NUKEBA-581624 format. One record per residue (C-alpha): x, y, z. Coordinates in Angstrom, 1 decimal, m for minus. Layout:
REM NUKEBA-581624
east->X | north->Y | up->Z
...
REM end
This chain:
REM NUKEBA-581624
east->m0.1 | north->0.0 | up->0.1
east->1.7 | north->3.1 | up->m1.3
east->1.5 | north->6.3 | up->1.2
east->3.3 | north->8.9 | up->m1.0
east->4.6 | north->8.7 | up->m4.5
east->7.4 | north->10.9 | up->m6.1
east->6.0 | north->11.5 | up->m9.6
east->8.8 | north->14.3 | up->m10.2
east->11.5 | north->11.6 | up->m10.0
east->10.2 | north->9.7 | up->m13.1
east->9.9 | north->13.2 | up->m15.0
east->13.3 | north->14.1 | up->m14.0
east->15.4 | north->10.9 | up->m14.1
east->15.8 | north->7.7 | up->m16.0
east->15.2 | north->5.2 | up->m13.2
east->18.0 | north->2.4 | up->m13.7
east->17.6 | north->0.3 | up->m10.6
east->15.2 | north->0.2 | up->m7.5
east->15.9 | north->m0.6 | up->m3.8
east->13.8 | north->m1.2 | up->m0.9
east->15.1 | north->0.5 | up->2.1
east->13.9 | north->0.4 | up->5.8
east->13.6 | north->4.0 | up->7.5
east->14.7 | north->5.2 | up->11.3
east->11.7 | north->6.9 | up->12.4
east->10.3 | north->8.2 | up->15.7
east->7.0 | north->7.2 | up->17.1
east->5.1 | north->10.6 | up->16.3
east->6.6 | north->10.1 | up->12.7
east->4.9 | north->6.7 | up->11.9
east->1.6 | north->8.0 | up->13.2
east->1.7 | north->11.1 | up->11.0
east->2.7 | north->8.7 | up->8.0
east->m0.1 | north->6.5 | up->8.8
east->m2.3 | north->9.7 | up->8.4
east->m0.5 | north->10.3 | up->5.0
east->1.0 | north->13.8 | up->6.2
east->4.1 | north->13.1 | up->4.3
east->5.6 | north->14.6 | up->1.3
east->8.7 | north->13.3 | up->m0.8
east->8.5 | north->15.6 | up->m3.7
east->11.3 | north->17.7 | up->m3.0
east->13.5 | north->14.7 | up->m1.1
east->17.0 | north->13.4 | up->m2.1
east->19.2 | north->10.7 | up->m0.7
east->22.7 | north->11.6 | up->0.1
east->25.8 | north->9.5 | up->1.4
east->27.2 | north->10.6 | up->4.8
east->29.8 | north->8.3 | up->6.7
east->29.3 | north->5.5 | up->4.6
east->25.5 | north->5.3 | up->5.4
east->22.4 | north->6.7 | up->3.4
east->20.2 | north->9.3 | up->4.6
east->17.0 | north->10.6 | up->3.4
east->16.9 | north->14.6 | up->3.2
east->13.8 | north->17.0 | up->2.6
east->11.3 | north->14.4 | up->3.3
east->8.4 | north->16.7 | up->5.2
east->6.5 | north->14.8 | up->7.6
east->4.0 | north->17.2 | up->9.2
east->3.2 | north->16.7 | up->12.9
east->m0.2 | north->15.6 | up->14.4
east->m1.9 | north->18.0 | up->16.5
east->m2.3 | north->15.2 | up->19.2
east->1.7 | north->14.9 | up->19.4
east->2.9 | north->14.8 | up->23.0
east->4.2 | north->18.1 | up->24.4
east->7.3 | north->16.4 | up->25.5
east->8.4 | north->15.7 | up->22.1
east->9.5 | north->18.4 | up->19.6
east->9.0 | north->17.2 | up->16.0
east->11.1 | north->18.4 | up->13.4
east->9.3 | north->18.2 | up->10.0
east->12.5 | north->18.3 | up->7.7
east->15.0 | north->16.3 | up->9.6
east->17.1 | north->13.7 | up->8.1
east->16.3 | north->10.0 | up->8.3
east->18.6 | north->7.3 | up->8.1
east->18.2 | north->4.3 | up->5.5
east->18.6 | north->0.8 | up->6.3
east->20.0 | north->m1.4 | up->3.6
east->22.2 | north->m4.5 | up->3.8
east->25.9 | north->m3.3 | up->3.8
east->26.6 | north->m5.0 | up->0.4
east->23.7 | north->m2.9 | up->m1.2
east->25.0 | north->0.2 | up->0.5
east->28.7 | north->m0.4 | up->m0.8
east->27.2 | north->m1.1 | up->m4.5
east->25.2 | north->2.1 | up->m4.3
east->28.0 | north->4.3 | up->m2.9
east->30.3 | north->3.2 | up->m5.7
east->27.7 | north->3.7 | up->m8.7
east->27.0 | north->7.2 | up->m7.1
east->30.5 | north->8.4 | up->m6.7
east->32.1 | north->6.8 | up->m9.8
east->29.3 | north->6.5 | up->m12.5
east->27.4 | north->9.7 | up->m12.1
east->24.4 | north->8.1 | up->m10.9
east->22.0 | north->9.8 | up->m8.1
east->19.8 | north->8.3 | up->m5.5
east->16.2 | north->9.5 | up->m5.7
east->13.3 | north->8.3 | up->m3.4
east->10.6 | north->6.8 | up->m5.4
east->7.9 | north->6.1 | up->m2.8
east->7.0 | north->5.2 | up->0.7
east->4.9 | north->2.3 | up->1.6
east->4.0 | north->m0.2 | up->4.2
east->5.4 | north->m3.7 | up->4.1
east->4.6 | north->m6.0 | up->7.3
east->3.4 | north->m3.0 | up->9.2
east->6.7 | north->m1.2 | up->8.9
east->7.4 | north->1.8 | up->6.7
east->9.8 | north->1.3 | up->3.9
east->11.0 | north->3.6 | up->1.1
east->11.8 | north->2.9 | up->m2.4
east->15.1 | north->4.4 | up->m3.8
east->15.9 | north->4.3 | up->m7.3
east->19.5 | north->4.4 | up->m8.8
east->18.9 | north->7.3 | up->m11.4
east->20.7 | north->9.2 | up->m14.1
east->19.4 | north->13.0 | up->m14.7
east->17.5 | north->13.8 | up->m17.8
east->18.4 | north->16.1 | up->m20.3
east->15.6 | north->18.9 | up->m21.3
east->15.2 | north->17.3 | up->m24.6
east->14.6 | north->13.9 | up->m22.9
east->11.9 | north->15.4 | up->m20.7
east->10.2 | north->16.8 | up->m23.8
east->10.3 | north->13.5 | up->m25.7
east->8.9 | north->12.0 | up->m22.6
east->6.1 | north->14.6 | up->m22.3
east->5.4 | north->14.2 | up->m26.2
east->5.3 | north->10.1 | up->m25.9
east->2.8 | north->10.8 | up->m22.9
east->0.7 | north->13.1 | up->m24.8
east->0.4 | north->10.6 | up->m28.0
east->m0.4 | north->7.7 | up->m25.7
east->m3.2 | north->9.9 | up->m24.1
east->m4.8 | north->10.7 | up->m27.5
east->m4.6 | north->7.2 | up->m28.6
east->m6.3 | north->6.0 | up->m25.5
east->m8.9 | north->9.0 | up->m25.9
east->m9.5 | north->7.9 | up->m29.5
east->m9.8 | north->4.2 | up->m28.6
east->m12.7 | north->5.1 | up->m26.0
east->m14.7 | north->7.1 | up->m28.5
east->m14.5 | north->4.1 | up->m30.9
east->m15.9 | north->1.7 | up->m28.6
east->m19.0 | north->3.7 | up->m27.9
REM end
């Protein structure tokens, strides 16, 4: 079950490979994510001290949050992957010019997971051709619907 999708990532990047990572979250963040109060449109993944972190993911605090905790909406969150996967991703990012982009947040067996994509940036003409193909497909689908009636 998907909680939040990053549609902009598919427009701005060619997604080469996908990985599913766990997130280190606080209790209020899990509650807020269950209420779909999260946005990952501006989020990105960075490498710091041989670990992967999710930056820019905005988790809005609920109004029922305890007065003892002081929620930070834009704090960095650690991503949990196997060491071999982390090393592989770090190598690709540092040597091959790839970047890591969060694609969506979803639940799996009650835990919040983040799907990250190994991506290469699109040039402006690539974005135009993607948009052109999408528009052409939309026109074909519309024509097929009118022919069925």
